[in-house]
N, C-alpha and C positions, 0 to 999 in steps of 0.2 A: 776458661770458657767451657760451658757445657751447652749441648744443643739438644733440641727435640724437634719433631716434625710438624706438629699441629697443636691446637689449643688443648693442652693437657691439664688444664685446671690449675696451673701455677698462679698463685696469688701474689701480686706485686708488692711485697714488702721488702725493704732492704734488710738483708740478713746481717748476722753479727759481724761478718767479715767485710761488710760494706758492699757486697755484690748487688748489682741491679738486675732485675728481670726485664728482658727486652724482647719484643716481637717485631720482626720485619719479614719481608718476602724473600724467597730464594732467587728473585730476579737479579740479573747481572748488575744492574745499577746499584741495588742495595748491598749485595755482597762486596762489590768493588769499594763502595763508600765505607762500609763498616769493617772491612778486613783487618786493618791495622789495630783499631781499638778493640775489636772482638778477640784478637789473638794476643793482646797484652803488649803490643809494640809501641803504644803511645805512653810516654812517661807520665806517671801521676794520674792516669785515667782510671776510673773505677772498673773492677772486674765485672764481666757480664755473663749472665745466664741467658743464652739465646734460644728462642723458639722461632721456627720458620712457619709462616702462615701467609696466605694470600690476603690482599688488602680488604676484601669483603669480610674476611674473618677477623682481621685485626680491628676493623671498625667496631664490630660487636664486642670484642675483648675489651676495648677501651670503654665502651658504654657500661660494661660490667665492672670496670675498675680493676681489671685482672693483672695488669703489668705496670711496672714503673715507667717504662719508656716504650713507645710504639710508633711504627710507621702507619699512618692512616690517610684516608682521603681528606683533602681540604674541605670537601663538601660535608664531612661529618663534624667539623669543628664546632658549629653552633650548639651541638648537643654535649660537647666534651670540655669546653673551656672553663667551666666552673672548677673542675677537679684537676685538669691538665693545663700546662702552659705550652704554647707553641714555641719550639726552639727556632732560632733565626738561621739555622743551617742544617745540612744533612738531608733535606728533602728533594723533591723533584718539581721543577718548573721548566718550561721550555717553549720554544717557538717551532712551528712547522711540525708539531707532533700531536695534533688534536684528534679527537674521535671522528669517525665517519658514519654517515647514514647511508646504508646500502639498500638497493632494491633489485628485484629480479629483472625488471625492464627499465630502460632509460626513461626518465621522466623529469618533471620540474617539481620544485618543493611544494607547490600548491596541491599536487596530487596526493599528498599525505593527509589532507583534510579528512577527518573521520576514520582514518585507517589504523590498523593494529601495528604496533611497533614493539619489537623485542629489545630489551635492554638488560645489561648484566647486573645492574643494581640501581636502586633509587636513591642511594646515598653515596653518590660518586660525582666527581667533577664532570665526568662525561655526561651524566644525566642532567646536571644543572645546565651545562653548556647547550645540550640538546633542547631543553625546555625554553631557554632564553632565545635560541635560534628560532624555534617553532613559533614563539610569540611574535617574532618579527616577520617570519617568512611563510607561515601556514595560516591563511585566513580561516577562522572558525576553529582552529586547533586540531591536533591529532586526535585519534580515537582511543582505543584501549591500549594501555601499556602492559606488556607481559614481561615479567622478570624470569630469565632463564640463565642457566650456566653459560658462560662466555663461549665455550667451545661448541655449543649447540645452536648459536644464533645464525651463523652463515648457512649451515645446512637447512635450518628452518625457513630462511628467506628463499633459498634455492628451491625448496620443495613446496613452496606456497603455503606453509603453515602460518606464516605471518606476512604482512605486506612490506615490512621494512625492518632493518635491524641496525642497532647502534653498536659499533665495534671499536676496539682500542688496540694499542700496541702493534704487535707484528701483523695483525690483520690488515693494516695499511698496505702491506706488501704482498698479501696472499689472496685477497678477495677475488681477484680475476680468475683464480683457479676454480672458483665455484660458479663462474659464469655470471657474476653479479656486477652491478653498475654503481658507481659512486654518485649518490644524489646530492650530497653536500658534505663539506668539511667543516666541522664545528670549530676547529681551531682557526681556520681562515676567517670565519665570521667574527670570532672573538677578537682576533688581532686587528682586523680591519675596523671594528667598531670601538676598540679601546686603545690600541697601540701597545698593549701590555702582554707579557708572557702568559702562558696557560698554567695555572696552579694545579698540580696533580697530586703528589703525595707529600704529606707533612710529617715532621717528627715532633712528637709531643712527649712531655715528661710530667710526672706528678708535681703539682705545686707544693705539696707537703715536703718535698725534698729540701726546700728552702733555697733562697737566692744564691748562697755560696755554692752549693752542690750543683744547682742548675747551670750557673755560669761556668763552673769547671767542666760539666758534661758538654756544654756547647763548645767550649774551647777544645776538648778532646776530639769531638766530631770534626771540627774544622781541621785539626791536625791530621786526623785519619784521612780526610779527603785529599789534603795536600800530599801526604805520603803516597797515596794511591796514584796521584798524578805524576809524582816524581819518579816512582818505580812501579810501573804497571805490571811488570812481570811478577812482583811479589804477591799480588792478589790473584794471579792467574789460577793457581790450583783451587782456591776457595770459590772463585767465580764459576769455574767449569764443573766443579764437583756438585754444584747446586743448580746448574743451568737447565735442568730438566730436558736433557737430550738436545739442547739447543746447539747448533753449529757454532764453532768458535768465532767465525767471522760475523755471524748474526749477533752473538753476545757482544762483540766489539761495537757493532752498530748501535745496539741497545744502550750501551754505556755512553757512547758518543752523543746520543740523542737526549739522554735524561740526566747526565752528570755534567754540570756547567757552572758558570759563575754564581748562579743562584743557589747551588748546592753548598758552596763555601760560605755564602752570606746572602740572605734574601735582599738586602738593600732596599732603597726607596721604591724601585720598580716592582720588586717582589712583594713587598707589603701592599703596595697599591693594587697589584693584581689580586691578592687575597681579599682585601677589603672590597674591591670592585665586584668580584664574583659573588661574595656572600651578601653584599648590600643589594645587588640586583636580584639575586635569588630570593632574598627576604621580601623585596617589593612585589615579587610574583607569588608570594605565599608558599614558596618551596622549602624554606628553612626559617627557623626562628631568627629574629633580629639579634645582632651582636651588641653587647654592652660597649660603651665608648672605649673602655680600656681593655677589652677582651684579648687583644693581640699583644699587649704590652709584655715585655720580657725583661727581667724574670718576674 
């Protein structure tokens, strides 16, 4: 395994030794899941050249066709599935882990009508969930959408630069430190209206690898997940080395929240969640419609 830190221009062609170029985030859930396969402990798995990059970057890498395998947002799939196949494992879906809309003052959802909302990306599950929620809960719709780096959103809401902010991940546990109020939980709305888990991060791989290699890659990822569950201590050094100064207990909470049965296999509920999100988003004009067999694997 070799590693690099950001999008270094690696072009995703399988090399003569059969190594695959792969890009995923340094977040604990990804390093936990990929530890065994990335370090050659899964028998028969392909060797990997690993690049670390946050998901907003990997979405763009995938659009450029820059890697063989990537972790991307499920919201980006409609632009990617001609060239890449969705793997049925390795990704992140969950319950009780949805994005939040935060405001400086306690208010009701209708107060967002015509207001400015900061979001970390317009090609994210969080953004799709927000727009679907707003279509139901904000008569007349929200106003301007401002894209800004995730770490700037809560300070911008606190300082009155925007009226509200859409936040994800550990911000669920820290927004009170900024004196902010939770206006709504997008995950609660999604789960209440669909009964399905929240589709967050997907693993995709080049269709040109062929059915046999794609199937073998999926099996290697399933094995890597199970190995991580069976012996969590084995992945500990890899997880903490890339956890970006995250406390070990927080890293464990992160893994517990995002690595679950859907990581080992999407299953019927997982696929239903993905189809449901992207079908609803397409109906709102937020993403292109999916072809009938777009999610088929391999």
